[in-house]
NUFIPA-102212 format. One line per 4 residues: their letters; for each residue x, y, z of C-alpha. Coordinates in steps of 0.001 Angstrom, whole numbers, padded with zeros to 6 digits. Each point is the difference from the previous one (the first is absolute). Layout:
A> X Y Z; ... .
END
This chain:
XXXX> 121338 -126573 -106274; -000695 001547 003280; 003443 -002108 001424; 002020 001043 -003150 .
XXXX> -001381 003560 000547; 001314 -000706 004102; 003147 -001059 -001615; 000635 002891 -002234 .
XXXX> -000732 002205 002719; 002288 -001538 002763; 002609 -000002 -002610; -000273 003493 -000530 .
XXXX> -000352 000644 003212; 003585 -001917 001289; 001294 001857 -003123; -001020 003659 001340 .
XXXX> 001083 -001457 003715; 003765 -001042 -001492; 000353 003063 -001648; -001204 002347 002999 .
XXXX> 002825 -002153 002052; 003004 -000607 -002900; -000876 003989 -000834; 001963 001922 002825 .
XXXX> 003014 -002398 -000447; 000540 001637 -003733; -001575 003636 000450; 001682 001085 003449 .
XXXX> 003402 001057 -001531; -001628 001120 -003236; -002630 002356 002244; 002899 001637 002013 .
XXXX> 001746 000753 -002889; -003118 001283 -001282; -000731 002297 002837; 004076 001508 -000021 .
XXXX> 000074 000457 -003986; -003198 002066 -000087; 000370 002024 003029; 003994 000779 -000383 .
XXXX> -000330 000631 -004001; -002354 002917 000798; 001145 001367 002945; 003594 002357 000970 .
XXXX> 000478 -002620 002860; 000770 -003505 001289; -002766 -002209 001307; 000857 -003504 001758 .
XXXX> -001172 -002658 001628; 001414 -003303 001780; -002785 -002306 -001187; -002957 -000409 -001844 .
XXXX> -003154 -002470 000424; -002541 -001042 -002338; -002986 -001380 001402; -002789 -001239 -002349 .
XXXX> -002266 -001426 002706; -000428 002315 002786; -001911 002605 -002270; -001145 -002437 -003169 .
XXXX> -001160 000828 -002315; 002593 003228 000134; 003987 -000693 000727; 001480 001601 003427 .
XXXX> 003264 000903 000055; 001902 001276 003010; 003580 001962 000275; 002203 -000458 003065 .
XXXX> 002290 002661 001113; -000717 002555 -003134; 001910 003201 -000042; 000205 002901 -002326 .
XXXX> 002826 001762 -000049; 000486 003340 -001541; 002914 001196 -002800; 001527 003016 -000259 .
XXXX> -000325 002854 001308; -001388 -001955 003132; 002251 -002905 -000317; -000586 -003283 002192 .
XXXX> -002821 001473 001597; -002576 -001877 001067; -003568 001188 -001715; -001820 -003116 000855 .
XXXX> 000081 -003048 001858; -002110 -002725 001022; 000333 -003161 001860; -002733 -001696 -002377 .
XXXX> -001340 001301 -002920; -003291 -002709 -000907; -001521 000537 -003839; -003159 -001465 -001305 .
XXXX> -000282 000141 -003734; -001672 -002340 -003116; 001284 -003515 -000340; 000754 001124 -003316 .
XXXX> 001856 002958 000494; 002924 -002429 000869; 000551 -000997 -003757; 000627 003903 -001099 .
XXXX> 002807 000710 -001701; 002320 001914 001917; -000827 003077 -001777; -003956 -000294 001034 .
XXXX> -001154 001813 002728; -001429 -002424 002852; -003424 000778 001445; -000261 000230 003929 .
XXXX> -003412 -000882 001293; 001238 000471 004259; 003288 000930 001473; 000868 -000301 003811 .
XXXX> 003108 002093 001693; 001028 -001547 003321; 002828 002240 001833; 000494 002699 -002445 .
XXXX> 002190 002560 -000050; -000348 003369 -002518; 002909 002120 000258; -001086 003483 -001995 .
XXXX> 002482 002205 -000219; 000385 003459 -001451; 003163 001671 000316; 001320 004108 000108 .
XXXX> 000052 -000298 -003947; -003585 -001074 -000011; 001131 -003582 -001418; -002513 -002542 000760 .
XXXX> 001143 -003470 000616; -003564 -001279 -000986; 000653 001268 -003496; 001061 -002973 -001487 .
XXXX> -001839 -000226 -003209; 002599 -000626 -003167; -000184 002837 -002069; -001313 -000966 -003536 .
XXXX> -000499 001813 -003467; -002706 -001478 -001247; -003824 000647 000996; -001447 -001955 002507 .
XXXX> -002688 -002135 -001841; -000743 -002418 002865; -003799 000032 001452; -000994 001680 002805 .
XXXX> -000115 -003216 002255; 003670 -000811 -001001; 002512 002003 001600; 003943 000415 -000652 .
XXXX> 001536 -003230 001809; -001522 -002414 -002467; -002759 -000841 002331; -003914 000182 -000307 .
XXXX> -001665 001140 003155; -003379 -002102 000056; 000329 -000195 003629; -003539 -000951 001353 .
XXXX> 001765 000393 003738; 003119 000936 001990; 001288 000142 003470; 003225 001638 001646 .
XXXX> 000552 -000884 003217; 002416 001036 003180; 002118 001647 -002481; 001830 003615 -000021 .
XXXX> -000002 003102 -001530; 002639 002835 -000478; -000641 003026 -001906; 003799 002225 000526 .
XXXX> -000112 003492 -002353; 002728 002065 001460; -000593 002398 -002638; -003375 000948 001776 .
XXXX> 001537 -001008 003631; -002700 -002375 000500; -000165 -003879 001590; -002817 -002159 -000534 .
XXXX> -000489 -003434 002177; -002911 -002755 -000541; 001020 -002662 002650; -001746 -003156 000464 .
XXXX> -001695 000931 -003175; -003107 -002329 -000754; -002158 000143 -003420; -002181 -001921 -002150 .
XXXX> -002271 000696 -002812; -002245 -002273 -002212; -001559 000914 -003054; 000390 -000619 -003546 .
XXXX> 002367 002261 -001658; -000302 -001322 -003745; -003014 002151 -000551; 000012 003489 -001355 .
XXXX> -002195 000959 003236; -000290 -001758 003179; 000250 -000018 003969; 002390 -000409 002440 .
XXXX> -000770 -000916 003660; 002958 000491 002185; 001076 -000076 003574; 002837 001538 001192 .
XXXX> 002109 000624 003483; 003496 001226 000895; 002208 001898 002651; 000889 003515 -002132 .
XXXX> 002630 002002 001105; 000780 003364 -001897; 002371 002567 000453; 001106 003567 -002014 .
XXXX> 002652 001919 000169; 001096 -001892 003414; -003818 000779 001297; -001836 -003258 000955 .
XXXX> -003369 -000251 -000779; -001006 -002976 000462; 002063 -002571 001997; -001260 -003766 -000014 .
XXXX> -003855 001382 -000675; -002386 -003309 -000462; -002235 000819 -003044; -002346 -002377 -001346 .
XXXX> -002141 000745 -003287; -003042 -002199 -001640; -000409 001287 -003560; -002079 -000896 -002635 .
XXXX> 001595 001447 -003501; -001526 000261 -003253; 002382 -000223 -002727; -000295 001363 -003460 .
XXXX> 003070 -001382 -002010; -001045 001970 -003112; -000224 003638 001856; 003113 -001124 002558 .
XXXX> -002777 001279 002454; -000087 -001540 003776; -003421 001066 001893; -000663 -000542 003884 .
XXXX> -003170 -002023 000208; -000621 -000809 003521; 003196 000872 002246; 000929 -000054 003569 .
XXXX> 002925 000751 001595; 001299 000452 003785; 003272 001406 000930; 001330 -000865 003572 .
XXXX> -003481 -000099 001233; -001733 003182 -002541; -002406 -001696 -002141; -000320 001965 -002960 .
XXXX> -002431 -000419 -003438; 000704 000871 -003836; -000974 000239 -002943; 001453 001052 -003552 .
XXXX> 002445 -000786 -002897; 003730 000112 -000563; 000121 000325 -004067; 003517 -000860 -001983 .
XXXX> 000461 002336 -003319; 002793 000091 -001963; 001975 003216 001730; -001782 000177 003253 .
XXXX> -002592 -001453 002456; -003501 001225 001016; -000890 -000450 003398; -003618 000625 001507 .
XXXX> -000126 -001361 003477; -002361 001024 003075; 000474 -001648 003600; -001528 000750 003423 .
XXXX> -000688 -001733 003359; -003271 -002477 -000314; -000992 001973 003510; 000572 003375 002144 .
XXXX> 000674 -001917 002818; 002791 001770 002027; 001394 -003949 000596; 001224 000565 -003808 .
XXXX> 002773 002339 001755; 001634 -002667 001414; 000007 -002065 -002190; 002645 002219 -001618 .
XXXX> 002562 -000763 002661; 001653 -002857 -000487; -001784 -003481 002214; 003680 -000583 002189 .
XXXX> -000812 004020 001003; -003716 000149 000053; -000865 -003303 001464; -002947 -001586 -000336 .
XXXX> -002284 002453 -001000; -003257 -002201 -000124; -000851 000978 004089; 000349 003494 -000314 .
XXXX> -002583 002826 000934; -000140 002792 -002700; -002517 003151 -000610; 000256 002914 -002866 .
XXXX> 000688 -001449 -003540; 003145 -000733 -002197; 000255 000581 -003746; 002416 -000626 -002658 .
XXXX> -000957 000499 -003239; 002112 000759 -003559; 000462 -000424 -004047; 003063 -000004 -001886 .
XXXX> -001064 001327 -003366; 002395 000911 -003433; 002827 -001446 -002488; 002422 -001517 001448 .
XXXX> 003415 000676 -002266; 003801 001399 000166; -000871 003192 001177; -003198 -000580 001875 .
XXXX> -001489 -001884 003146; -004429 -000087 000499; -001493 002555 001976; -001393 -001118 003086 .
XXXX> -001658 001419 003167; 000203 -001826 003025; -002113 001589 002570; -000108 -001743 003926 .
XXXX> -002333 001565 002703; -001288 -000865 003394; -001791 002506 002852; -000688 -000344 003381 .
XXXX> 000826 -003999 -000093; 001558 -002238 002875; 001212 -002894 000693; 000443 -001964 003097 .
XXXX> 001479 -003857 000526; -001727 -002399 002157; 002522 -000790 002125; 001396 003560 000439 .
XXXX> -001121 002472 002370; -000357 003078 -002114; -000953 001429 -003136; 001041 001966 -003035 .
XXXX> -002154 002480 -000791; -001179 003362 -001923; 002135 -001508 -002961; -000115 002239 -003079 .
XXXX> 001653 -000504 -003138; -000055 001618 -003527; 002644 -000577 -002520; 000425 000142 -003298 .
XXXX> 002678 -001480 -002904; -000741 001440 -002933; 001526 -000064 -003419; -001918 002986 -002284 .
XXXX> 002260 -000275 -002871; 001707 -003460 -000949; 003615 001628 000831; 001754 -001856 002456 .
XXXX> 001476 003260 001678; -004007 001135 000503; -000897 -002285 002518; -000835 001362 003724 .
XXXX> -001258 -000753 003434; -002136 002181 001906; -000458 -001028 003679; -002530 002759 000971 .
XXXX> -000919 -001814 003257; 001399 -002561 002261; -001011 -000522 003062; -000713 -002248 002920 .
XXXX> -000745 -000256 004220; 000742 -002262 002623; -001922 001427 003204; 000942 003741 -000183 .
XXXX> 003398 -000149 -001477; -000452 000571 -003657; 002649 000393 -003365; -000321 001721 -003493 .
XXXX> 001793 000016 -002819; -000435 001850 -003164; 002080 -000104 -003347; 000180 000902 -003533 .
XXXX> 002079 -001574 -002224; 000034 001599 -003563; 002226 -001595 -003056; 000737 -002934 001591 .
XXXX> 002623 -001113 -002935; 001171 002962 -001021; 001091 002879 002143; -001916 -001161 003570 .
XXXX> -001473 002982 001377; -000890 -001287 003861; -001999 002022 002726; -000972 -001996 002947 .
XXXX> -001172 001322 003688; -000101 -002692 003064; -001410 000669 003270; -000699 -002288 002985 .
XXXX> 000154 -000342 003653; -000385 -003834 000979; 000863 -002333 003273; 001726 -003082 -002321 .
XXXX> -001239 -002171 002756; -003084 -000121 -001314; 001139 -000792 -003674; 000455 -003783 001368 .
XXXX> -003533 000385 001637; -002075 000992 -003081; 001781 -002089 -002900; 001953 -003180 -000220 .
XXXX> 003677 000736 000405; 002471 -002497 -001049; 000883 -002527 002461; 002370 000607 002651 .
XXXX> -000072 003762 -001086; -001150 002758 002794; -000073 004009 -000075; 000266 002108 003207 .
XXXX> 000149 003960 000003; -001867 003311 -001056; 000960 001120 -003525; -001050 003706 -001224 .
XXXX> 000921 000634 -003282; -000507 003386 -002505; 001725 -000521 -002817; -000397 001754 -003670 .
XXXX> 002052 -000149 -003164; 000152 001173 -003258; 002820 -000338 -003183; 000154 -001338 -003535 .
XXXX> 002713 -002833 -001209; 001363 002870 -002602; 001255 002273 003458; 000994 -003273 001662 .
XXXX> 002230 -000817 -003093; 001429 003239 -000039; 000657 -000295 003733; -001767 003387 000644 .
XXXX> -001079 -001272 002936; -000497 003929 001698; -003210 -000037 -002544; -001726 -002763 001799 .
XXXX> -002154 000462 002614; 000137 -002622 002438; -001185 001177 003502; -000950 -001685 003405 .
XXXX> 000570 -002047 003423; -000551 -003476 001257; 000314 -000928 003510; -000205 -002965 001837 .
XXXX> -000090 -000667 002900; 000100 -003090 002885; 000046 -002430 -003450; 000709 -003779 000732 .
XXXX> 000702 -002136 -002990; -000531 -003856 000653; 000717 -002457 -003081; 001128 -003685 -000416 .
XXXX> 002780 001426 -002302; 001847 001836 003174; 001119 -001634 002904; -000835 002610 002314 .
XXXX> -002596 002855 -000202; 001006 003475 -000947; -001411 002902 002202; 000355 003827 -000985 .
XXXX> -000883 002332 002417; -000189 003053 -002010; 000983 000369 -003679; -000438 003531 -002247 .
XXXX> 000633 000186 -003538; 000211 003421 -001642; -000645 -000411 -003852; 001365 003327 -002292 .
XXXX> 000948 000151 -003164; 003175 -000772 000237; 000536 -001894 002594; -002294 -002441 002859 .
XXXX> 001363 000610 003266; -000097 -002657 002884; -000209 002492 002822; -000493 -003078 002614 .
XXXX> 000330 -003456 -000024; 000031 -001577 003127; -000517 -003626 000846; 001005 -003324 001127 .
XXXX> -000525 -004054 -000784; 001635 -002678 001860; 002892 001031 002353; 000587 003164 -002611 .
XXXX> -001001 003655 000678; 000880 002422 -002767; -000327 003771 -001040; 000151 001177 -003486 .
XXXX> 000138 003421 -001835; 001107 001167 -003118; -001314 000643 -003699; -000665 -001433 -003276 .
XXXX> 000790 002026 -003167; -001800 -000199 -003523; -002413 -002214 001538; -002142 000451 -003252 .
XXXX> 003016 -000552 -002459; 000176 -003594 002004; -004073 -000746 -000192; 000125 001078 -003671 .
XXXX> 003329 000627 -001720; 002164 -003336 000875; 002470 002742 002289; 001778 -001054 002799 .
XXXX> -001454 001114 003020; 002156 002103 002263; 000222 000509 003576; 001620 000928 003252 .
XXXX> -000664 -001879 003549; 000626 000264 003564; -000587 -003561 001811; 000177 000222 003521 .
XXXX> -000426 -003194 002467; 000555 -001416 003697; -000086 -003525 -001060; -000406 -001246 -003579 .
XXXX> -000088 -003924 -000480; 000512 -001244 -003696; -001629 -002923 000957; -003729 001808 000670 .
XXXX> 000292 000234 -004083; 000556 -003224 -000994; -002479 -002660 -001001; 000538 -003879 -000362 .
XXXX> 001162 -000942 -003124; -003041 -002622 -001644; 000824 -002131 -003187; -002498 001334 -002660 .
XXXX> -001024 -002397 -002697; 002413 000154 -002609; -001592 000315 -004032; 001757 -001557 -002539 .
XXXX> 001777 001919 -002830; -000972 -002643 -003215; 001520 000641 -003375; -003486 000552 -000727 .
XXXX> -001072 002163 001577; 001728 003685 -001011; -001792 002073 002717; 001014 001618 003866 .
XXXX> 000991 -002892 002314; -000489 000013 003969; 003630 001037 001451; 000897 -000011 003428 .
XXXX> 000331 003363 001162; 003273 001009 001284; 000811 003272 001821; 000287 003299 -002309 .
XXXX> 001535 003754 000789; -002737 001679 -001411; 001306 001551 -003567; -002245 003252 000402 .
XXXX> 001087 000745 003269; 003000 003001 000950; -000258 000366 003224; 002546 001308 003035 .
XXXX> -000817 -001255 003584; 001488 001377 003303; -000245 -002782 002454; 000293 -000579 004090 .
XXXX> -001233 -002325 001977; 000959 -000526 003225; -000122 -004268 -000227; 000066 -001699 -003143 .
XXXX> -000931 -003756 000636; 001218 -002436 -003231; -000899 -003681 000838; 001988 -000486 002724 .
XXXX> 002511 002630 000036; -000718 003664 002119; 001448 003002 -002065; -000299 003032 002406 .
XXXX> 000245 003631 -000768; -000507 -000243 -004193; 000570 002778 -002096; 000270 000576 -003259 .
XXXX> -000787 000966 -003983; -001923 -002182 -002079; -000084 001024 -003312; -001938 -001789 -002679 .
XXXX> 000526 000538 -004046; -000084 -001989 -002627; -000674 -003282 001619; 002450 000793 001744 .
XXXX> 000242 000244 004361; 003377 002179 000628; 000790 000056 004105; 002140 002880 001341 .
XXXX> 001193 000999 003656; -001734 -002284 001310; 001009 -000765 003506; -000982 -002558 003169 .
XXXX> 000990 -001835 003125; 000086 -003326 -000013; 001415 -002785 002402; 001171 002849 002355 .
XXXX> 001658 001533 -002802; -000159 002085 -002984; -000547 -000538 -003688; -000088 002267 -002919 .
XXXX> -001052 -000743 -003802; -000163 000837 -003254; -001507 -001981 -002839; -002514 -000835 -002433 .
XXXX> -002698 -002272 -001380; -001013 -000424 -003829; -002416 -001926 -001322; 000396 001382 -003512 .
XXXX> 001451 -003255 -001557; -001531 -003502 000007; 001556 -000917 003296; 000195 003154 002828 .
XXXX> 003213 000718 001070; 001616 001997 003067; 003334 001610 001137; 000987 001241 003297 .
XXXX> 002833 001678 001996; -000051 -000625 003526; 001916 001605 003305; -000409 -002148 003168 .
XXXX> 001309 001264 003137; 000290 -002149 002969; -002602 -002352 -000441; -000208 -003138 002701 .
XXXX> 001588 -002631 -002428; -002066 -003495 001428; -003548 002350 -000628; 001017 001052 -003557 .
XXXX> 001322 -003277 -000971; -003141 -001904 001576; -002687 002404 -001138; 000815 001173 -003722 .
XXXX> 000224 -003300 -002784; 002751 002165 -001784; 002486 000088 002683; -001237 -003839 000734 .
XXXX> 001456 -001088 -003087; 003069 002236 -000353; 001508 -001159 003513; -002006 -002821 001304 .
XXXX> 002449 -000366 003125; 000031 004024 001061; -003169 -000730 001910; 001524 -001454 002801 .
XXXX> 002165 003117 000209; -000664 002222 003024; 000635 003571 -000151; 000191 002580 -002803 .
XXXX> 000666 000824 -003524; -000074 002616 -002763; -000073 -000447 -003483; -000092 001504 -003939 .
XXXX> -002491 -001843 -002297; -000348 000197 -003774; -002255 -002701 -001184; -002437 -000331 -003281 .
XXXX> -002161 -002742 -001229; -003291 -000776 -001034; -003085 -000433 001716; -002601 -002517 000075 .
XXXX> -003728 000616 -001254; -000615 000778 004460; 002362 002470 -000267; 002690 -001933 002463 .
XXXX> 003961 -000570 -001463; 000463 -002786 -002257; 003099 -000940 001889; 001641 -001751 -002871 .
XXXX> 000074 002858 -002134; 001780 002105 002335; 003029 001614 -000340; 002231 002343 002396 .
XXXX> 002606 001105 002374; 000485 000258 003690; 002246 001669 002333; -000854 -001115 002991 .
XXXX> 002101 000790 003799; -001408 -002087 002806; 000844 000678 003930; -001037 -003395 001359 .
XXXX> 000214 -000462 003855; -000056 -004064 -000089; -001255 -002951 -001896; -002414 -002709 000381 .
XXXX> 002265 -002591 -002122; -002532 -002881 001461; -002811 001446 -002484; 001871 000291 -003064 .
XXXX> 001039 -003958 -001194; 002542 001368 -001862; 001843 001749 002535; -000977 -002814 002232 .
XXXX> 001813 -002612 -002339; 002921 002685 -000602; 000967 000060 004173; -000095 -003780 000243 .
XXXX> 002606 -000153 -002770; 001860 002891 001597; 000714 -001116 003474; 002362 002749 000579 .
XXXX> -002575 002501 -000540; -002777 001186 002149; -002566 001991 -002658; -001209 001520 003148 .
XXXX> 003049 001972 -000144; -000048 001580 -002717; 001099 003624 -000853; -002991 001484 -001890 .
XXXX> -000051 003342 001140; 001325 001208 -003293; -000548 -002208 -002326; -000564 001326 -003902 .
XXXX> -001124 -002402 -002382; -000924 001133 -003917; -001933 -002503 -002266; -002125 000044 -003005 .
XXXX> -002487 -001970 -001486; -001595 -000823 -003422; -002125 -002805 -001515; 000113 -001690 003622 .
XXXX> 002921 -000179 000596; 001782 001859 002990; 003602 000712 -000360; 001584 001045 003336 .
XXXX> 003347 001884 -000530; 003089 -001332 002189; -000328 001707 003578; 002063 -000664 003587 .
XXXX> -001373 -000866 002999; 001934 000867 003296; 000311 -003064 002667; 002566 001062 002728 .
XXXX> 003358 000022 -001720; -000985 -001368 -003453; -002481 000795 -002949; -002302 -002049 -001362 .
XXXX> -000118 000960 -004598; -003669 -000989 -000991; -000698 000509 -003544; -002094 -002581 -002336 .
XXXX> -003988 000034 -001196; -003716 -001329 000378; -003300 -000327 -001880; -003259 001256 000898 .
XXXX> -001022 -003722 000787; 003160 -000047 002474; 002272 -002291 -001777; 003243 001348 001553 .
XXXX> 003984 000153 -001417; 002082 001617 002514; 003565 000086 001301; 001314 001120 003096 .
XXXX> 003665 000056 000456; 001812 000901 003248; 004019 000277 001022; -000459 -002107 003292 .
XXXX> 002682 000731 002135; 002112 -002871 001544; -001353 000326 003786; -003351 -001600 -001122 .
XXXX> 001199 -002818 -001441; 000157 -002144 003370; 002438 -001064 002252; 001982 -002322 -002543 .
XXXX> 000864 003186 -001896; 000689 002194 002497; 002227 -002525 002138; 002188 -000253 -002764 .
XXXX> 000824 003910 -001100; 000256 000455 003879; 002771 -002995 -000488; 001279 001585 -002989 .
XXXX> 000201 003024 002075; 000578 002388 -002797; -001417 003638 -000072; -000551 -000004 -003572 .
XXXX> -002540 -002417 000888; -002419 001785 002092; -002244 001659 -002843; 000019 -003113 -002107 .
XXXX> -003196 -000586 -001734; -001559 -002724 -002677; -002852 001326 -002829; -003274 -002208 000474 .
XXXX> -002741 -000349 -002042; -003367 -000521 000774; -002440 -000401 -003551; -003640 -000146 000757 .
XXXX> -002310 -001159 -002685; -003675 -001470 000161; -002873 001365 001152; -000661 003115 002558 .
XXXX> -001906 -003024 002307; 002316 -003080 -000189; 003202 001683 -001058; 003179 -002081 -000893 .
XXXX> 003368 001340 001635; 003061 -001082 -001238; 003828 000806 001698; 003708 -000725 -000496 .
XXXX> 000741 000477 003332; 001122 -003655 000532; 002806 000433 -003355; 001295 003255 001513 .
XXXX> 000713 -001281 003259; 001433 -002827 -001125; 002336 002209 -002175; 000735 002437 002696 .
XXXX> 001254 -003285 002440; 002124 -001016 -002764; 001499 003595 -000514; 000559 000114 003687 .
XXXX> 001871 -003303 -000043; 001901 001025 -002627; 001104 003610 002040; 000844 -001953 002716 .
XXXX> 002292 -001864 -001626; 001319 002553 -001751; 000852 001920 003323; 002200 -003228 001091 .
XXXX> 001717 -000106 -002701; 000585 003544 000051; 001059 -000172 003539; 002305 -003325 -000303 .
XXXX> 001955 002174 -002699; 000811 002886 002498; 000859 -002234 003086; 002478 -002141 -002622 .
XXXX> 001523 003233 -000803; 000467 001376 002750; 001928 -003696 001216; 001962 000531 -002992 .
XXXX> 001204 002738 000257; 000953 -000303 003782; 001962 -003051 -000633; 002038 001289 -003052 .
XXXX> 001060 003973 001879; -000204 -001092 003422; -001786 001368 002995; 000925 004001 000440 .
XXXX> -001985 000914 002977; 002900 -001711 002565; -001802 -001262 002825; 001613 -002758 001863 .
XXXX> -002410 -002766 -001283; 000165 000810 -003382; 003632 -000758 000167; -000816 -003180 002130 .
XXXX> -002334 -001313 -003014; 001590 001574 -003107; 002161 -003450 -001043; -002935 -002590 000786 .
XXXX> -002495 001600 -001810; 002682 000788 -002881; 001024 -003445 -000575; -004230 -001367 000490 .
XXXX> -001082 001936 -002891; 003158 -000812 -001560; -001027 -003941 000543; -003586 000544 -000501 .
XXXX> 001038 001946 -003600; 002407 -002723 -000544; -002454 -002576 000146; -002757 002022 -001896 .
XXXX> 002449 000615 -003156; 001415 -003946 000111; 003082 000147 001558; 001148 -003037 002267 .
XXXX> 000529 000044 003756; 002157 -002018 002480; -002216 -001818 002241; 002514 001053 002944 .
XXXX> 000344 003570 -001277; -003597 000565 -000572; -000815 -001957 003076; 003205 002292 002035 .
XXXX> -001753 003313 -001325; -003464 -001225 001404; 001313 -000874 003483; 002013 003672 -000102 .
XXXX> -003176 002062 -000541; -002310 000410 003332; -002960 -002633 -000459; -003501 001478 -000557 .
XXXX> 001265 003499 -001939; 001825 -002244 -002672; -002741 -002248 -000754; -002290 003174 -000106 .
XXXX> 002269 001809 -002708; 000544 -002963 -001615; -003747 -000852 -000387; -000321 004116 -001058 .
XXXX> 002592 000167 -002365; -001078 -002967 -001653; -003341 001392 -000498; 000866 003357 -000827 .
XXXX> 002421 -001184 -002477; -001994 -002853 -001483; -003103 002918 -000480; 003113 001808 -001769 .
XXXX> 001378 -002695 -001882; -003297 -001489 -001033; -000005 -003027 002148; -003650 -001386 001143 .
XXXX> -000839 000474 003970; -001051 -002612 001910; -003050 -000918 000549; -000127 001145 003298 .
XXXX> 001130 003170 -000750; -002535 000358 -002848; -002436 -001157 002462; 000998 002612 002267 .
XXX> -000086 002797 -002706; -003425 -000902 -001140; -001151 000144 003806 .
END
């Protein structure tokens, strides 16, 4: 019997085990669909997740469901915004819940969220993105422990780890951020009355009306909360909070009614130790307060009571008091003593506008230095009224001797301040500044400020500021930093309008300096960690900071400096005006000495658009060529070859383009025109690869002898391409015409055209011209073109010089040939004319030779024309002629007549003619 029972139990166990193993495979798809359906049919939003895993073993006898990459997206009017997202969501429920129908709610017993984001928004029209419940006409019939999204909250525990919660209320100008949020609670929420034990920690930031009240302040809360679901009442039973390092204990309750909320909460510091005051200061500033010695007391007490509804907030009273307290850090030499605080933050009506802050006394001493502040601010959220006084004389060096200032920060100097002010916001909004009262002075002498954030200490020898209702007068500001010295004076208008009315600061200032080194104000860039902007985080992200011209500034500066240093450039006698307005800086009438010349420029820089832009006009007069083109980056890319020139140049330049994040020109975006006049004395061709290559190709030119005294050139540039308009360079008795273009990365495409006189083309050409002996050939030239391509440092030069010389040689040979032919024609005409008409000069020699020449010519002509001569008559005629003269005449006649009638010359005659 026992064996049978054991066998039955074993079979049942195996069956149960088989069901537990097999069930997840059948139910995983179903549970994912059940959750999506239950949520999406009850909310005006869309729930989705990438994966749903079901396990029956890890939490048996419950079922565990894990959802991955969960997100809940809003619909209109917040279309596409992420309301909720989480990397992992784990749910635990009874196994039988898996067999519920799609319309039946699921009872959840535990919930865990990991890396979650809750992003709550209220827009300017007071629409809330968390208001996603479906509107129904039917009455709610569900029980109190069932919510509207199809789930029963029978939870026994829950946990949220490493999450973020953002709350942005545009209507109220408020933003709350909880980061590194960790919270867990345990208790049986299925009961009508229960206790929930919770632990919470987070970094809290809070901003309202552009004022930052909390910035990543550490908050911890351990709270035992009594829950009464029938009364909707939540009571704080045993609770302790830690804000920064300030401990607080509190009790009371919050009761949710149909139309409002009842609040009654009391809180206080658990002891009166003055160390509690240091706990209010963020730990990064107050450091470790464990070893700090304190005297005196500090008490913070407060309460919130009343009703919260659309018209009211709880009445509250917060008192902060301390008398004759002191503290001393163990590793610092001085103490802060005679600390007195008497401060109250109150609201006695429950009306938001009636909140007030009354600082009756706030004072402290370091050695014999005393500081006092008193202020009363009423109607804080309405027509704010302010009355405040600040007085004190202090050696600033004592601050870091008594209090742990941030690392790398150091202050020195004497400060004497006595300022009082009284105004209300309505008066400021009406811009009736004359009805306000702000007066007093602040004098600082021998001030020194050191910080890791600036490259050099700032030294202010003397500073004097006076305050008036309409202006703040900067009477004196004499200082230095690094190599730079400066003296500034001026006025700031409508200072209160800037502080409280978002008006632009209007001011006029005079700046004078002996040496102004811009490098003294520049810091090395450090690459910060970037924060990815994921699709699931609809909250502000950290972005790379860019230089921006302040939009609130409307100021004019008149500047004069003997020397201004920027990088490797030194400007002398800098004068001009700077106007800053509407995120644009306008430079006018700026003049300076640079590279032994004068520079005048006007222009503007604007940061209104996403990419900053600039436009500028420069007039340069008599600047050193080599220094300019070696030192200025823009000129290096515009004309890289110019740096080898020695001499001066003048130029008018118009250029515009974009600026990079560090305010240097983006070269590829530049466009403009340059008209330059060079007065060069010599050229160092060996230092310029392109000129050396050109010199090697054109051996008839010595580039050192180029005449650059009156060289004028005009070039334009756009999109990284520099186009040089045609210009001419003189070289002895010829002109070199140049045009083409190059890119900013020095890829060239140029052409140099030269009409080369024949005398530069070598001995052979000149010998041939001399033999021709024609005056018309003295100015003979041939066109030569040199094409320059490739890169500036590795140029490729090709010319058509060889083919030009060959063509010229053939032309000269043809000219010589035609000249001989023409000469032969002339001689033949003379000879034939003499034969036909006889000699008319009457000389004796002519008479003697007349008949033989006629006879010889006739015989020659007869032979050429095909007539036959008897041998004896030919011989007789030949014998009767003078021997040498007769042969010469024959030969000449044959050659000339052969030329006249198209006969071929003998090879020897042709050879002689060529030679």
